[in-house]
N, C-alpha and C positions, 0 to 999 in steps of 0.2 A: 504494500500500500504506500509505503514511504517512497519507494522507487517511482511509482506512478505520479505522486504529487511533485517530486523533484523534476521529473521529466516534463510534466505539464507546465510548470513554472519556468522551465528552461535553465534551471540552476546547474544540473549535472546530467550529462548524456551518458547512458550506459551502452556497453557493447551488446550487439545482438548475438545471442547464443546460436552456435552452429546446429546444435541438435534441434533447437526451436525452429530454425529455418527449414531443416530437413522434414520435420513434422508438418510444417505448413505446406510444403510442396507435396508431401504424400496425401495430406488431407484434400488439397486442391485436385490432385489426380483422381482420388477416389470419388470426389463429388462429380467430376467430369464423367467418369465411367458410369456412375449411377444415373446421371442425367441421360446419357446415350442409351443405356439399357431401358430406361423408362420410355424414352421416345420410340425405341424399337418395338417394345411390347405394345405400346399404344397404336403404332402403325399397323401391327399385325391384327389387333383386335378391332380397330376401327373399320366399319363396313365401307366398301367402295360405293361411291355415289355415281350412278349412271343417269344421264339426262335423256329422257325420251324425246324423240323428234316431235316438233309441234304438230298437232292434228287440226285439221280443218273442222270448224263447227258446222254442223248440218242444221239449217233452219227448221223450225217446227212446222210440220205440214198441217194444213187445215184438216181438222178431224171430222168434218161434216159428212163426207162420203164413206168413212171407215165402217160405220155400223152396217150399211147395206152390203159392203164387200164381205164383212165378217159373217153376216147372215147368209149370204150366198155360198160362202165356203162351208159353213156348217151344214146347210141344206145339201150340198153336193156330197159331203162326207156321210150324211145320214142316208142318202140315196145309195151310195156305194155299199154301206153296211147292210142295208135292206136287200140289195141284190145278192150279196154274199150269203146272207141268211136264207134267202129263197132258193139258191142253188144248193145249199147244204142240207135241205130238208130231206133229201133222199139218202143221206148217209146212213149206213147201218141196215138198210133195206135190201132184200135180194134184188138182183138186177133182172128186170123183166126181159131184157133183150137176150139173156142167156137161155131162158125158157123158149123163146122164139127160135133160137139157133138149134137147140136140141130137137124141137118139133120139126124143123126143116130137114135136119139130118135124118130123122126117122122116115120122113116122106121120101127122101131121095135114096134111102137105104145106104147111107154113108155113116160108118161108125168109127170112132177113134179107138185105136188099139192101145191098151195100157202098156206103158214102158217102151214104146217105140213110136215110129212115125205112122201116120195114117195113110 
C-alpha cells in the first residue's frame, strides 16, 4: 500500500519485477486464447442466415364468381361418384353373360375339355 501511495505521488519509482511482467504476458495470452475459443464456439453454434429471393405479391382476385365455380366442381364430383356407384352395383353378382355363353355352347355342341384346350 505504501508503494502505491509513493508511486502515485511520484516520490519514488520502483523497478518492475520480471516475474510480474512474465505473469502479465501469460495472462494476456490466455485471455486472447479464451476470446478466440469463445468466438469459434459461437460461430459454430450460430445458425447461418439465408435470405430468400423476393417473391412477387399476387393481387387478391375478386371472389364473386368463386362460389359458382366451386358449386360446379362439387356437382361434377358428385356426378362422377354416382356413376361409379351405379357401375359397381353388379359387383358380387354372377355374370349373366357366362350363362348365355354356356347355353350357346350346348346348342352348338361345343364343350370345353378340362385340363386342356378345346
